[in-house]
Structure formats: structure tokens, C-alpha cells
C-alpha positions in Angstrom: 20.3 67.8 160.1 23.2 70.2 159.7 26.7 68.8 159.8 28.5 72.1 159.2 28.1 75.1 161.5 28.8 77.4 158.5 25.3 76.4 157.2 23.6 78.0 160.2 23.2 81.4 161.7 26.3 82.1 163.9 24.0 82.5 166.9 22.0 79.3 166.2 24.1 77.2 168.6 25.0 75.0 165.6 22.6 72.3 166.7 23.2 68.9 165.1 20.8 65.9 165.3 21.8 62.3 164.4 19.2 59.6 164.4 20.0 56.2 165.9 18.1 53.1 166.9 15.1 54.4 168.8 17.1 57.5 169.8 18.4 60.8 168.6 21.7 62.4 169.6 21.7 66.2 169.9 24.9 68.2 170.0 25.4 72.0 170.0 28.0 74.7 170.6 28.3 76.0 174.2 27.0 79.5 175.0 28.7 81.8 177.6 25.4 83.3 178.6 23.7 80.0 179.3 22.9 78.8 182.8 21.1 75.9 181.2 19.4 74.8 178.0 15.7 74.0 177.3 15.3 71.1 174.8 12.1 70.8 172.8 11.0 68.0 170.5 8.3 68.6 167.9 7.4 71.9 169.5 7.0 70.4 173.0 9.4 71.1 175.9 11.0 67.8 177.0 13.4 69.1 179.7 16.2 71.4 180.9 19.8 70.4 181.3 22.8 72.3 182.7 24.9 74.6 180.5 28.0 72.4 181.1 26.4 69.6 179.0 26.0 70.8 175.4 24.6 67.4 174.2 21.7 65.2 174.9 20.6 61.7 173.9 16.9 61.6 173.5 15.6 58.0 174.0 12.0 59.1 174.7 12.2 59.7 178.4 13.9 62.7 180.0 16.5 62.4 182.7 17.9 59.3 184.3 14.8 57.2 183.8 14.9 54.2 181.4 13.8 55.5 178.1 10.8 53.9 176.3 12.5 54.5 173.0 11.5 56.7 170.1 9.7 55.2 167.1 11.4 53.3 164.3 12.1 55.2 161.1 10.4 58.4 162.4 11.4 62.0 162.0 11.7 64.1 165.1 12.5 67.9 165.1 14.3 69.7 167.8 15.2 73.1 169.1 17.6 74.1 171.9 17.1 77.4 173.8 19.6 79.2 176.0 18.2 79.8 179.6 20.1 82.8 181.1 20.6 83.8 184.7 17.3 84.6 186.3 15.4 82.1 184.1 15.0 84.3 181.0 15.2 82.5 177.7 17.8 83.7 175.2 19.1 82.4 172.0 17.1 79.8 170.1 18.7 77.2 167.8 17.5 76.6 164.4 15.0 73.7 164.3 16.9 70.6 163.2 15.3 67.3 162.3 16.6 63.7 162.3 15.1 60.3 161.4 15.6 57.3 163.6 16.8 54.0 162.0 14.3 51.5 160.8 13.5 48.4 162.8 15.6 46.3 160.4 19.2 47.4 159.8 20.0 44.8 157.1 18.0 44.1 153.9 18.9 41.3 151.4 17.9 41.1 147.7 18.7 38.6 145.0 20.1 39.3 141.6 19.6 36.3 139.2 20.6 38.1 136.0 23.7 35.9 135.7 22.0 32.6 136.8 21.7 31.5 133.2 24.9 29.9 132.0 24.6 31.3 128.4 24.0 34.8 129.7 26.9 34.5 132.3 29.3 33.3 129.5 29.1 36.7 127.8 28.1 39.1 130.6 29.6 37.9 133.9 32.5 40.0 135.4 33.4 37.1 137.7 34.6 34.6 135.1 35.6 31.1 136.0 35.2 30.8 139.7 35.3 27.1 140.1 38.3 26.4 137.9 36.6 24.1 135.4 37.5 26.2 132.4 34.0 27.8 132.0 32.5 31.0 133.1 30.2 30.2 136.0 26.5 31.0 136.3 26.0 32.8 139.6 23.3 34.1 141.9 24.3 37.4 143.6 23.1 38.2 147.1 23.0 41.9 147.7 22.7 43.7 151.0 21.8 47.1 152.3 23.3 47.5 155.8 23.3 50.6 158.0 26.3 49.4 160.1 29.5 47.5 159.5 28.9 43.7 159.3 31.5 41.3 160.7 29.7 38.1 160.0 26.5 36.8 158.4 24.5 33.6 157.9 21.6 32.9 155.6 19.7 29.9 154.2 18.7 29.3 150.6 16.4 27.0 148.9 16.1 26.8 145.1 12.8 25.7 143.6 12.5 23.9 141.3 15.5 21.8 142.3 17.2 21.8 138.9 20.5 23.4 139.9 22.9 23.2 142.8 25.0 25.8 144.5 28.5 24.4 144.5 30.6 27.1 146.2 30.0 30.6 147.7 32.2 33.6 147.6 32.2 36.6 149.9 31.1 39.6 147.8 33.5 42.1 149.4 36.4 39.7 149.1 35.7 38.8 145.4 35.6 42.5 144.5 38.8 43.1 146.4 40.5 40.2 144.5 39.2 41.5 141.2 40.7 44.9 141.9 44.0 43.4 142.7 44.0 41.3 139.5 43.2 44.4 137.4 45.9 46.4 139.1 48.5 43.7 138.5 47.5 43.5 134.8 48.7 47.1 134.4 52.1 46.3 136.0 51.7 46.6 139.8 53.2 43.9 141.9 50.8 42.2 144.4 51.9 44.3 147.4 51.5 47.6 145.6 48.2 46.4 144.0 46.8 45.4 147.4 47.7 48.8 148.9 46.2 50.6 145.9 42.9 48.7 146.2 42.7 49.4 149.9 43.4 53.1 149.3 40.4 53.4 146.9 37.9 51.7 149.3 38.2 47.9 148.8 38.7 45.6 151.7 39.5 41.9 152.1 36.0 41.2 153.5 35.1 37.8 155.0 35.5 34.1 154.2 32.3 32.4 152.9 31.5 28.8 153.7 28.7 26.5 152.4 27.1 23.8 154.5 27.2 21.4 151.6 26.6 21.7 147.8 23.0 21.4 146.8 19.8 23.1 145.9 19.3 24.2 149.5 21.7 24.9 152.4 23.3 27.5 154.6 26.0 30.1 153.8 28.1 31.6 156.5 30.6 34.5 156.3 33.1 35.3 159.0 36.7 36.3 159.6 38.5 33.8 161.9 40.7 36.6 163.2 37.8 38.9 164.0 39.4 41.8 162.2 37.8 42.2 158.8 34.2 43.4 158.1 31.9 44.5 155.4 31.4 48.3 155.5 28.0 50.0 155.8 26.2 50.5 152.5 22.8 52.1 152.1 20.9 54.4 149.8 22.2 58.0 150.1 25.5 57.0 151.7 27.4 58.7 148.9 29.1 55.5 147.9 27.8 52.2 146.4 24.6 52.6 148.3 24.7 48.9 149.2 27.0 45.9 149.2 27.4 42.7 147.3 27.1 40.2 150.2 27.9 36.9 148.4 28.2 35.3 145.0 26.8 31.7 144.7 28.4 29.7 141.9 26.0 27.2 140.3 26.6 23.7 139.0 26.8 24.0 135.2 25.2 20.5 134.7 
């Protein structure tokens, strides 16, 4: 889908299509010759709307009826055609395609590359999280999310039960704190360091809580003030293409 009119023919109406959850939003430039617009999906006419409305949300059913919803993770292609006075069709838009969101908007994955204490001691960027003087072995919970997340909850169970999770850390927050620490090491005071880290995309994230230390339990992340969140992160987003959701520090014994 085009996001820049300059990429299209100047007479193309500059049609833009953005996929959502079971729906696609269409927007285009008004045309002074239009009495109305015909909208087609995948080569089939789905309806006609007045020229005063240069946008349309396709939820699978045209008009005011309740939409049945488009498919999950499915590409749909659209054209918009100007209908002039007298019913004659005029300018056609370029065909523009968009893909709806998948049924699941959040995916989790585990990274256990630092779960071994010996490996963590030489390779972990997190250092001593528990304050016992040793670099902590950790399990990293990673997330792909298509929308901002303002809270989370997940259960874990380690098998075999040979190690306990002792404390969780919110992934967004721990990276923010790390950025501030590095900035202060080069001479910034805390206020300047915080502003600097926020300016390059870091945020304070959420607070992570553990139900109780052990080989199984529940981790919850939230902001008691309801202000902070974890930004969207997914493959192709032009950024990190995902987020570090949480870091679980393990008992060294």
C-alpha cells in the first residue's frame, strides 16, 4: 500500500489501504468531477459512496449493516473509481493491496542463551541484577506485538525443577535503565541522561512482579499510574522488530 502520493500517478486519487483486525481502511484524494465513488475489492464491485466521503472502512459488509469481518492475515486489493454526473465512470485509482492483521497480535518466545551461569558470567549484558555480587543467569522472554502493550501476564513452569526464578524485570524498563547508566558513565547527570535516552526511543516501561520465587509461577507487568506502555514491535517495523518483554533472574544455587 502506498503511503506517499508522489509514488502514484497524479490522477490516481492517491488511494491508501491500511489493514486492521478483520478490516481495511481506504483513504483517497477528493476529485472535483466526482458525484460518487465506486469501490471494488479483488476485482468485484462492493458498493458506491458519495463524493463527500473520500474514505471507507471495509469490514466485509457494505453500508450500515454489521460487517461479518474480513479474514485474518489475508491480502485484499482495492480500486476506487470516480463516478461523474450522469453515471459515467471516470478516473480509476491504482490497485492498492493491504493485509489484515493475524488472529493473534502478540507472540512470545524464550531466549535461554544466558540461562547457564557460566555463560552469563562472560556474556550477559545485564550484570548483577539481584545484588549478590555475581552476574545472574537469566531467561529472556521476547515479544512481537502489533500494538502498544500497557500490561501483561504470563505463567511459567521450568522442567526439570532444578532452578528457581527469583525476581523478574520488565524488559523495556531494564533497557531504559541500562541506557541511563551508560549515559551517566560518559558524564551526563541523571536528568540529562534520562532525557537523552527518551529522545532515542527508550521508555520507562512497566513494573514486573512475580507471584513467588520458584520453578513455576506467574509474572505480571503493569504501570500503577496507567501511563507507561511497551511500544509496538514486529518484523518489518523499521526498528527493533520486536521487544524484550521480561528478564527472569535465576537462583544461582
